[in-house]
N, C-alpha and C positions, 0 to 999 in steps of 0.2 A: 617360496621366495628365498632368495639368497641374501644373507646379511653379512655386514662387516661388523664384528663385535670383539669384545675383550674375552680372553680365556686366562683365568687365574692360574699362575704357577708360583712356586716358591714355598718356603717353609712357613710354619705357623707364625703369625704376627710379622712376617717378612714378605708381604705380597709383591709380586711383580706380574706383569700381564703380557701376553702375546696378543697381537692384533691379528685376528684370523678371519677368513672367509668361510662361512658355514651355512648350511641349509637352516632356515629358521625353525624347522621342526626337530633338529638335532638337539640333544641336551647340552648344557653348558660345557661339560667336559667331554663331549662326544666327538664324533668324527668331523674333521675339518677338511675343506677343499684345498686350502692353501694358507700358509702363514706369511703375512706381508709386513710384519713389523713387531716392535717391542716397546713396552712402556713401563717405566719404573718410577712410581710416585714418591719413593722414599729418599731419593737423592735430591740435592739442593743445587740447582733447580732440577725439576723432574726430567728424567731422560726419556726422550721420544725418538725412536728410530723407525722410519717407514720407508719401504722400498716404493718410491714414487711410481715407477713404471708399472709394477704389479697392481698398485692401488688404483691408478688411472685406468688400467685395462679392465679391472673388475667393475669400477664405477660406470664405465662406458657400456659394459654388458648389462647393467641394470641393478647391480648389487646396492642394497640400501644400508647406509651406516646407522648404527644406533646413536643416541644422543651424545653419549660420552665419546664415542669413536669419531663422530662428526666434528666435535670440538678439537680432538687431537689432529684430525686431518686438516682442519682449518689452520691450526697453529703451524703445521708443517708446510702449509701453502699448496696442498694437493687439490683442495676444492677450488681454489683460485685458478689453478692450471686447467682444471676440468671446465670451468666456466669460459676460459679463453678458448679452449678447443671447441666447445659447443658454439661459441659466438663467432668463430672464424668462418667466413664464407670462402669458397675457393676463389683464388685470384685468377682473373681472366688472363689467358696467355696472349701475348702480342705476336 
């Protein structure tokens, strides 16, 4: 199963995270399929930068976000866009 999860980077006691797409069987610091964003909880307010196009593409392919990553995607508005895309029905042509 493919997961969207956080990968810790940064120095000791200075954590920052990359939002990555990885196989669920891969270790936390292991091989990733793609990096789709960045999260820094130490700034005020916390910095969240997500490539919406990449995130939507992976979510449409069936990637499952972890709890924390789902919260970040919701804050960035990506999950709302996904719901709109899934809810859209093709418009009839006249």
